[in-house]
N, C-alpha and C positions, 0 to 999 in steps of 0.2 A: 484440682478436684472441684466438682460442682458444689455450689452453695445451695442446698435444698431448702433453706429457710427463705431465700430470695426467690428461688424458682422451684417450689414444691411440685412433686408429681401428683396430679389429681386424676383419679380413675372413677368415672361415673359407675354407680352400682345399679345396673338394670335389673338385678334380681328382684327388686321391690315391685316391679311390674306384675310379677307372678305369685307373690306371697299370699294373696287371698283367693287363689284359684280353687280352693276347697268349695267356695260358693258356686263357682262355675260347674264343678263336678256334681254338686247337689241339684243344680238347675237341670243339667242334662239328664240326670237320673230320673227326676220328676217328669220331664218331657217324654222320656222313653216309656215310663209307666203309663202316662196319659195317652200316648199315641198307640198303645197296645190294648186299649179298652175296646169294647164292642162298638161303642159310639165315640168317635174321636173328634177333636176340634175341627176337622175337615168337614164334619157333618153339622148342619144347622141345628139339629135336635140336641146337640151337646150344650147349646146356649139357652135352650128353652126351659130347662129344669135346674133349679138350684141344687148343687151337690158339692161335696168336698173336693171332687176332682175339678170342678169349675173354679172354685176358690184357689186351688193349687195352681191351676193354669194361669189365672190372672196374676197371682203373686209372682210366679216365675217370669212371665212375659213382661210385666209392667214394673217389677221391683228388682228381682234377683239378677236377671240378665243385663238390664241397663246399668245396674251398680257395678257388675263385673266388667263390662266393657268400658265404662267411664273411669274406672280406677287407674289403668295405665296412663290415660290422658292426664289425669290429675297428678300422678307421680312424675310425669315427664316435666311438668311445670315446677315441681319442687323435688329435684333429684337428690338421692342419697349418693355419697361419694366417699372414697378413701383419699387421705392426704398423707403423703410420705415426705417428711421433713428431716432435717439433719439428725435430730436426737429422738424423734418420736414419730409414731404412725397413728393416725386418727381415723375413726369411722364416724361420719356425721350423717344422720338421717333426720333431716329437717322437714317437718310437715308444714305446708303453707297454710296461712290463716287468712286467706283473702276473703273479703266480704262476698256474700252471695248465698242464696238459699240452697242452690245445688251443691256447692262446695261444703256447706254446713251439713247438708243431708248425708253426703258421702262420709264425712267425718263421724257423724252419729251412727251410721249404718255399720261401719267397721270399727267402732269404739276407738277412734283415733284420739290420742292425747295431744294437747297443744304443744307440749315441750319437746325439745329436740332429744334424740337419742345420740349420745356422744360417748364413744369408747376411745380412750387414749392410752397408748402403750409406749414404753420406752424402747428404742431400737435395741438397746443392750439386753432386753429380756427375750429377744427372739431366739428360739431354739433351732428351728430349721424350716425350710420351705420345700414343698413338693407340688405335684400337679394333680388335677382331677377333671373328670368329665362333667359331673353335675355339681355346680356351685350354687344353684338357685334353690335353696331350701327355705324354711320358714323365716330364718334370719341369716344374715351374712356374717354372723359371729356366734360363738358358742364356746363350749368346753368339751374336750374329749374325756370320756370316762377313764378312770385309772386302770380299768381292765381293758385288755385287747378285745376285739370283736369275738374271737374264739373263746376267751375266758368268760366273757359276759354271757355267751350262749351256754357254756358248760356249767356255770355257777348260778344262773338266774332261774326264776320260776317259769312255768309255762305261760303265765300272763305276760311276762316281759318278752318271751319269744314271739307270742302272737302280736303284741304291740309293735315290736321292731319289724316284723314281716309286713304288717299293714302299712307302716310308715315307709318302708322301703318300696313297696308297690306303688303307694301314692306318689312319692317323689319321682319314681321311674316313669310312671304313666304320664304325669304332669310334664316331665321333660320330653318324652317322645311326642306327645300330642300338641304341645303348645310352645315349649321353650326351644326345642331343636329346630322346628321350622322358622321361628323368629330369628334364631342365631344364624342359620344358613342364609336367610334373606339379607340380614344386616351385613354379613361377611361378603357375600357376592356383590351387594350394592357398593360396598367400599373397596372392592377389588382386593380383599384380604384372603389369605390361604385358609381353606376349610379345616386344616390341621389345628387351627387355634381352638377348635371345639374341645380338644383334649388338653389344652394348656392353661386352664384356669388354675389359679394359685391357691394352695392351702398353706397359710402362714401360721405355723405353730409356735406358741410361746412356752417358756419354761414351766409355767404353772398349768399347762395343758389347755389354756385358752387358745382360740384360733380365729383367724379372719379368712373369709372366702372371697377372693378377688376375681370376678369374672372378666375375662379378657376378650376384647373385640377388635384389637389391632396389634399388628406386629410391633409397631413403634412403642405402644404401652408396655408390651411384654419385655422388649429390649431395655427400656428405661428402668423397669423394676428390677430386672436381672442385674443391670449395671449398679443399681442402688445396693442390692444385696452383696454384690462383689466388693464394693467399697466398704460396706459394714462388716465384711467377713462372715456373712451368713451362709451356712451350708445349704446348697440347693441340690436335691436329689432328683434323678431322672424318673423316679417312680411315679406312675400314673395310676390312681385309683378311680373306680367308677363313681363312687359316692363316698365322701369322707365320713359321713355319719348319717344314720337314719334319724334325722333331727325331729324333735317334738316341740310343742309349745303349749303354754297354758298350765292348768292344774296337774296334768299327768306327766309333766316333764321330770325326768330323773334329776334329783337335786345335785348329783355329781356331774351333770352335763349342763349346768347353768353357769353362764359367764361369771367369773370371780374378779372383783376389783383388787383383790389381794394378790399381787404378783410374787409375793414371798412364799405363798402357799404351794410349795413344790413337793411336799411329802405325800407318799401314798399311804392311805390308812391301813392299819393292820386288819387282816381278815379274821376277826374274832368270831366266837360262836354266836354272840348276840347279833353281829352283823349278818352272819350266814342265815340266822333264823329270820331276821327282818327281810332279807333278800328273798327267802323262800316264799314269804307271803306278799312279795312285791311292795314292801314298805321301805326299801332302801335301794 
């Protein structure tokens, strides 16, 4: 049996390249608006009069777009990765702190904190593993709601419905326009089967936490499946399109935030107070 402490499985998390693409969407939206004006940037008259559209154009071209394009380059130099060892699985997202004004400017622009993001889970806390198509969400970790998708739809307010639809569309469009072409290019360049696009791993833990491991090589997939086999982890052939319409920031459902308490496996009782809070999108 392989000693994973001496030879851990390390999987680079390329999802971090795309986690700030919301800025790219805003940039493209602004450019679309500007180029549909009566006087566009292709006309010299656009630059002769100070206007809000001119300011917007300058901000997009000289700030937003460069920051978006430089982000994947920055993250390639400080990759996030999963580490599978004998008794634990870790996710390490280490931001580099190299000197330089450009690096510092990108950190400030994206509100990057200097400390590492480390999530460590015991292998014995794994519930099951399955597969998905879209694993590149806002984060490569999170927590499933105690409701199923259908129950959440049936029991939540219209505000939650709209929010989940918007998030689903954002992640889907982001995948189709940017992530999918990148994955196809990487797989073809490495002579890997395109079927790996639907073999990203959803690793669910007993307290509903999860890891999303994006797969770019058959070797990585085989090594992870062999690891699961040795640990007795149930692997289902079920493939979902998107495991969760993940959110981030202030509007994230508190029931979908990663929990460091792996003993928290109980499903809360659906009391009247909880139903009332959920109706007003407070829970």
